[in-house]
N, C-alpha and C positions, 0 to 999 in steps of 0.2 A: 687382330691380332693384337695390335697395341691394349684391348682393351683386358683381354686375359691376366696380361703384364701386370699393369694399373690394377687390375681388381687385387694382384697376390700380394706385391706394395702396400696395399691398404691392409691390408685383413693379418692383424699383428699374428704372427706362428707362434704357436705353443717351444716352449724348450723342449727339445728332445736330445739335446746333447747336457753329459755330466760336467759343466763348469766352474771350478772352483775359480773363489775370488781372490784376488792378489795376493792377500795375508795369507790362505790360505794353500797357496802355492809355494808362497815361500816357509811354510814351516815345514809343508811335505819335503822340499827342498831341504833345508837344515835338518829333519830327521832322516831323511837317504845317506845323506853327509856322514852322521853318526852313525847307523846302521851298517854302513861300511867300512870305517874304522873300528867298530866294535867286530863287527865278521873277523877281519883281518888280524887281531890280536887275540880273538878266541883259537881261531883256527890254526894262527902257525906259532903264538908264543906262550898257547895254554895248553891244547889239547896235542899240539903237534910235540912239541917241546917233554910233555909230560909224559906222552908215550915214549920217546925217544927215555927219558931219562929212567921210566922203570916205573913211574906215580901213577899212570894213566887213573887207577882204580886205588890206590891206597892213598896219595895224597894228594888228589884232587882238588882239593880247596888252596891251595900254596899256587900260587906265580911263577913256576921258577926265573933260574937265575939264569938264560941262556946264553952269556960269556964262554961258558965252555965248552959249549954244544957246537960241533962244527960244523955238520948237517946246516945252522941256522946259521953259519954267519956267512957273508955277501959273495965269497967265492962259490961256497956251494949250494948257497940258497937260490941263486939268480942262473943256476943250473938247471933245475925244475921247473918243467914248463907249465907248469899249473901255477906255479909263483909267478913268475914271468906275466902272466895274463891278467893274473888275479892284481900283481901290482903296477901295470900299463892300465887298465881297466881304474884304479883308485885315484890314478895320475889326472888320467881325463876327468874323473870326478869331479875332482878340487881345480881343475881348468873352469870347468862348467858352471858347476857352483859358484866362485868367484865371480860369472857375467852372470847367471839368473838370480840370483840372491839380493844381489843390490839391484837390479831392474825388478823385480817381486815387489821391493819391500818399497821401492821408491813411485813405484803403482801403487799400492797401499797406502803412502802417507798422501796423495797426491790425487783426487777423486777428481777434478778437475780434466783430469785429463782423458777421459770418456772411456768406453768398456776396453777394458785390457782381461777383460776374464781371459778369452781365447787361447792369448798369448801369454799369459802366467802360465795357463793347465797345459798348454803344450810342451812349456818350457820343464813343470812339476813332471806332468807324464812321461816326457822322454829322459828324462836323469832318471827313474825310475824304472823303467823299462832297460835302457842301457844298462845300469848298475845289475839289473840281477839276470838277465839275459848274457851278457860276454863273458862269464867267467863260468856260467852256467852249462848252456847249450849252444853258446858261440855262434861263428857265421854261419847263415845273414841275419840273426832271429836279433841281434844289436842291432840290425838297421832302420824300423819301424823307429825308435827310441830316438836315435842320431838324429835324424831326416822332422823327425817332432821337434825334437832341440833347437834345432838351424831353424827349423818355420818360427817356432815359439819367438827366437833372440830375432827374429828380421822382422817380426809385428812388433815386438816391443823398440826395436831399434826405430821400425815406422812411427810408432806414436811415441815418441822422445823426437823424431823431427819434424814431427809437424807442429807437436808443444813449442818446438824451438824457434821454428822457423816460420 
């Protein structure tokens, strides 16, 4: 029985998973952050504001001044359930980007830490899945993204811990 396990350890297995490099993962995380910010700007400051002003098809090329729009002020906008979810998702994404992006960039700059592709891939994929699933299809479909982020950061923290001590 042990010969079977030893034979499996000796034979190199082909990569069956799509792993990103740490630098590619950092690029995905940064692009995901940018796309989230652009989404909120377009959806609320552009399309929603132009719709309320009646400019949706006439002056769509103008980014309107939203100071006079009652529905886009904090008190009114905070009552919108979709805005609550979108805002909470964007805040969550900002918190996790502040943790995942530096880790991936550090791993990309320090190749002597070993294989960090799985950790960085989990962080990047988790960010994208969570940020797409939560505002669109909601609970429980954002959970795989959240779990992937936790696992990726845990593996990254373990790699840093092993390198430090």
